[in-house]
C-alpha positions as CSV (number, residue, x, y, z in Angstrom):
1,X,4.1,13.5,14.8
2,X,5.6,10.4,16.4
3,X,9.0,9.1,15.4
4,X,8.7,6.4,12.8
5,X,9.1,2.7,13.4
6,X,9.1,-0.2,11.1
7,X,6.9,-3.2,11.9
8,X,9.2,-6.2,12.2
9,X,8.6,-9.2,9.9
10,X,8.4,-11.2,13.2
11,X,5.1,-9.5,13.8
12,X,3.8,-10.0,10.3
13,X,1.1,-12.3,11.6
14,X,-0.6,-9.3,13.1
15,X,-0.9,-7.7,9.7
16,X,-2.4,-10.6,7.9
17,X,-4.7,-12.9,9.8
18,X,-8.3,-14.1,9.7
19,X,-9.7,-11.6,12.2
20,X,-8.3,-8.7,10.1
21,X,-9.7,-10.2,6.9
22,X,-13.1,-10.4,8.6
23,X,-13.1,-6.8,9.7
24,X,-11.1,-5.3,6.8
25,X,-11.9,-7.4,3.8
26,X,-9.1,-6.4,1.4
27,X,-10.9,-7.6,-1.8
28,X,-14.0,-5.6,-0.8
29,X,-11.9,-2.5,-0.1
30,X,-9.9,-2.7,-3.3
31,X,-12.5,-4.0,-5.9
32,X,-14.1,-0.6,-6.6
33,X,-10.7,0.9,-7.6
34,X,-8.7,-1.8,-9.4
35,X,-9.4,-2.5,-13.1
36,X,-8.9,-6.0,-14.5
37,X,-5.7,-5.0,-16.4
38,X,-4.3,-2.6,-13.9
39,X,-0.7,-2.2,-12.9
40,X,-1.0,-1.8,-9.1
41,X,1.8,-0.7,-6.6
42,X,1.4,-2.0,-3.1
43,X,4.0,0.1,-1.3
44,X,5.0,-1.2,2.1
45,X,3.2,-4.5,1.2
46,X,4.3,-6.3,4.4
47,X,3.2,-10.0,4.3
48,X,0.8,-9.3,1.4
49,X,-2.6,-8.6,3.0
50,X,-3.5,-6.2,0.1
51,X,-1.1,-7.7,-2.5
52,X,-2.8,-11.1,-2.7
53,X,-6.3,-9.6,-2.6
54,X,-5.3,-7.2,-5.5
55,X,-3.8,-10.2,-7.5
56,X,-7.1,-12.0,-7.1
57,X,-9.0,-9.0,-8.6
58,X,-6.8,-8.5,-11.7
59,X,-6.7,-10.8,-14.7
60,X,-4.2,-9.3,-17.2
61,X,-2.5,-6.7,-15.0
62,X,0.1,-7.1,-12.3
63,X,0.8,-6.2,-8.7
64,X,4.2,-4.7,-7.8
65,X,4.7,-5.5,-4.1
66,X,7.4,-3.3,-2.5
67,X,8.8,-3.5,0.9
68,X,12.1,-2.6,2.7
69,X,12.3,-5.9,4.4
70,X,13.3,-9.0,2.4
71,X,11.6,-11.2,5.0
72,X,8.2,-9.6,4.2
73,X,8.7,-10.2,0.5
74,X,9.8,-13.8,1.2
75,X,6.5,-14.3,3.0
76,X,4.5,-13.3,0.0
77,X,6.8,-15.4,-2.3
78,X,6.2,-18.5,-0.2
79,X,2.4,-17.9,0.0
80,X,2.0,-17.7,-3.8
81,X,4.7,-20.1,-4.9
82,X,3.2,-22.6,-7.4
83,X,-0.2,-20.8,-7.6
84,X,-1.7,-18.8,-10.4
85,X,-1.2,-15.6,-8.4
86,X,2.6,-16.0,-8.5
87,X,2.7,-14.8,-12.1
88,X,0.7,-11.7,-11.3
89,X,3.0,-10.5,-8.5
90,X,6.4,-8.8,-8.9
91,X,8.4,-8.5,-5.6
92,X,10.7,-5.4,-5.2
93,X,12.9,-4.5,-2.3
94,X,13.1,-0.8,-1.6
95,X,15.3,1.3,0.6
96,X,14.3,4.0,3.1
97,X,14.7,6.7,0.4
98,X,14.2,4.9,-2.9
99,X,11.1,3.0,-4.1
100,X,13.1,1.2,-6.8
101,X,10.3,1.4,-9.3
102,X,10.2,3.2,-12.6
103,X,7.2,1.5,-14.2
104,X,4.0,3.7,-14.5
105,X,1.1,2.4,-12.4
106,X,-2.7,2.8,-12.4
107,X,-3.3,2.4,-8.7
108,X,-1.3,2.6,-5.5
109,X,-2.0,1.0,-2.1
110,X,-0.3,2.9,0.7
111,X,-1.9,1.0,3.7
112,X,-0.6,1.0,7.3
113,X,2.8,2.2,6.2
114,X,3.2,6.0,5.9
115,X,3.7,6.4,9.6
116,X,6.7,4.0,9.3
117,X,8.5,6.1,6.6
118,X,11.2,8.5,7.8
119,X,11.5,10.5,4.5
120,X,7.8,10.8,3.7
121,X,8.2,13.6,1.1
122,X,10.9,11.8,-0.8
123,X,9.0,8.6,-1.0
124,X,5.6,10.3,-1.9
125,X,7.3,12.3,-4.7
126,X,8.7,9.1,-6.1
127,X,5.4,7.4,-5.9
128,X,3.6,10.3,-7.6
129,X,6.2,10.4,-10.4
130,X,5.3,6.8,-11.4
131,X,1.5,7.3,-11.2
132,X,-0.3,7.7,-14.5
133,X,-2.2,11.0,-14.7
134,X,-5.6,9.4,-13.9
135,X,-4.1,7.0,-11.2
136,X,-5.4,6.9,-7.7
137,X,-3.8,6.2,-4.4
138,X,-5.6,4.5,-1.5
139,X,-4.1,5.8,1.8
140,X,-5.0,4.0,5.0
141,X,-3.6,4.3,8.5
142,X,-4.5,2.2,11.6
143,X,-6.1,4.2,14.4
144,X,-4.1,2.1,17.0
145,X,-0.8,3.6,15.7
146,X,-1.8,6.9,14.1
147,X,-3.7,9.5,16.0
148,X,-6.3,11.7,14.4
149,X,-3.8,14.6,14.6
150,X,-1.0,12.6,13.1
151,X,-3.3,11.4,10.3
152,X,-4.2,15.0,9.5
153,X,-0.5,15.9,9.4
154,X,0.1,13.0,7.0
155,X,-2.7,14.3,4.8
156,X,-1.1,17.7,4.8
157,X,2.2,16.0,3.6
158,X,0.3,14.2,0.8
159,X,-1.2,17.6,-0.3
160,X,2.2,19.3,-0.1
161,X,3.6,16.6,-2.5
162,X,0.9,17.1,-5.1
163,X,-2.1,15.0,-4.1
164,X,-5.7,15.9,-3.5
165,X,-8.3,14.1,-1.5
166,X,-11.1,12.6,-3.7
167,X,-13.1,10.9,-1.0
168,X,-12.9,9.4,2.4
169,X,-12.5,5.6,2.7
170,X,-14.2,3.8,5.5
171,X,-12.1,1.0,6.9
172,X,-12.8,-0.6,10.3
173,X,-10.3,0.6,13.0
174,X,-8.5,2.8,10.4
175,X,-8.6,6.1,8.8
176,X,-8.4,6.3,5.0
177,X,-8.8,8.4,1.9
178,X,-8.6,8.0,-1.8
179,X,-6.4,10.6,-3.4
180,X,-5.3,11.6,-6.9
181,X,-2.7,13.8,-8.5
182,X,-3.3,17.5,-8.5
């Protein structure tokens, strides 16, 4: 597996742009899984590609957007400031080995980020510990950064930390699966 790297906030435009929204519609990807009153964790949220889409889906729930880079969280904050979505999103800064969340969640988005995490097992165990028993985790990795072999290795790490694959998720130019707790 390749050595991890973290996408700089300077390149955030590449993570959330019109072309990506056309090819990977975040609301369409998330809608089948997120209930109206869900507590959703978007771990490694970046500039909010999935965070904002999830906030549009829920009505009474909330989105906990977590990232290790304050600049990424600031991008989300600036995008939703003064809008109805602002009240639905909680921004949390994590560290490389602590997710800084204790609240139980119904759904987790782990999109385009696991390959950036150095201590995958530590982070995945923490995520699993806050997931409700029937919670699901949507795991997506970009084909441009994560080879088929590396994706398979990441799936093995997910399984070692107590997750099971429920179904494959089709996402343009990415690999993905929906998983649950064992």
